[in-house]
C-alpha positions in Angstrom: 29.7 -20.0 5.8 27.2 -22.3 3.5 28.5 -25.4 2.2 28.1 -26.6 -1.3 25.9 -29.2 -0.1 23.5 -26.7 1.9 23.4 -24.6 -1.2 22.2 -27.4 -3.3 19.5 -28.5 -0.9 18.3 -25.1 -0.8 18.1 -24.7 -4.4 16.1 -27.8 -4.8 13.6 -26.9 -2.2 12.9 -23.6 -4.1 9.0 -23.5 -4.8 7.6 -21.7 -7.7 4.4 -19.9 -8.0 1.8 -21.5 -10.4 -1.2 -19.8 -12.1 -4.6 -21.6 -12.1 -5.2 -23.2 -15.6 -8.8 -23.6 -14.8 -8.4 -27.3 -15.1 -8.0 -27.1 -18.7 -7.9 -30.8 -19.4 -10.6 -31.8 -17.1 -14.5 -31.7 -17.6 -14.9 -29.9 -14.0 -13.0 -27.5 -11.9 -10.8 -29.6 -9.6 -10.9 -27.0 -6.8 -14.7 -26.4 -6.9 -15.3 -30.2 -7.3 -12.9 -31.3 -4.3 -14.0 -28.2 -1.8 -15.1 -29.9 1.2 -17.0 -27.1 2.5 -18.6 -26.0 -0.9 -17.1 -22.6 -0.5 -15.3 -22.6 -3.9 -17.6 -21.7 -6.7 -17.4 -20.7 -10.2 -19.9 -18.0 -11.4 -20.7 -16.2 -14.6 -19.7 -12.5 -13.7 -22.4 -10.9 -15.9 -25.1 -13.1 -14.4 -23.9 -12.4 -10.8 -23.7 -8.5 -11.2 -27.3 -8.4 -12.9 -28.6 -10.4 -10.1 -26.8 -8.0 -7.7 -28.1 -4.9 -9.5 -31.6 -6.3 -9.4 -31.5 -6.9 -5.6 -30.4 -3.2 -4.7 
C-alpha cells in the first residue's frame, strides 16, 4: 500500500514535456549556440531543399 507521503513525493517529481520556443526572448538559439560538437544547426528549409535539388 502506498502511503500519503510517498504519493505526494511522486506527484512532486512528475515531469512535464516542454516544447521548444526557439529561444524567443534571446537573439540566438540556445541549443545551437551551446552545442559542444557543433551538431545542432538551424537551416532555412527552402534554401536547403534548393541546394539539395541542385546536387542531385
